[in-house]
N, C-alpha and C positions, 0 to 999 in steps of 0.2 A: 682616596680623593677622586671625585667625579669631575670631569671637565665638560662643561655644557656651553654651547653657543646658542644664543637666542636672537633671532632676527625679529625686529619690531617695526610695525607700521604705526605711525603717530598721526594724531589729528593734525590738520594743516597748520603750519607755523609753530608747532610744539616740539619739534625734534630736539632742539638744544635744551629746552626745559626738562624734557624727559631724560635726556642723557645726564644732565647735572643731578637730577633727583635720584637716579639709579646709583651713580657713583657716591653721592653723599649719604644715602639712606640704607644701602644694602651692603653689608660687609663681604658677602659672597661675590660681588661684582668686582672683577679684576680690571677689565677694560671695556670701554664703549667706543665704537667707531661709527662715524657717519659714513654711509655707503650709498652707492647709486643702485638703481634697479627697482624691483617691486617693494623692497623694504627700505626704511630710513636709517635704521641703526642695527649694528651687530654688537651683541653684548657677550663677553667672555666671562663665565662664572666658574668658580670652584666650590663644589659642595662636598661636605663630608660624606663618607660612604653610607652613613646611617641616615642622611637626609633624604626625604622623599621628593624626588624630582617633580612629580605631578603637583604636589601641594606647593612646592616652591614657585613653580611657574604660575599656577592659577591663583594662589593667595598672595604672593609677594611681588610678582612681576606684573601680571595682567591687571591688578588693582591700582597700579600707579596712575596718577592723573596724566591724561594725554595719550594713553596707549589705546590703539584701536584693534590691533591684531598681533599675534606672535606665531613664530615657526621655530621649533626647538630641534637642535641637533646634538647628539651625544658624541663626544670624542672618545675614541678607544685608546689611541697611543699617539704620543707626540714624538716627532722625529726632529733631530737637530744635526 
């Protein structure tokens, strides 16, 4: 399982719509957080090891309505 964090810049006034759409439409999306700073949303996703991260981001995330830009981080290990 791959853990991926995607930071998203939204069109003005669209952050809540984008967040709702991601949670409702993509089963890989675990959580969406509204954040401060350069980006509007932080999305936590779980992808199967066989899923292609590049295709997921460019075809499933970046094509969602209201998204202007993304920045992707790959998680290596979770600590608890």
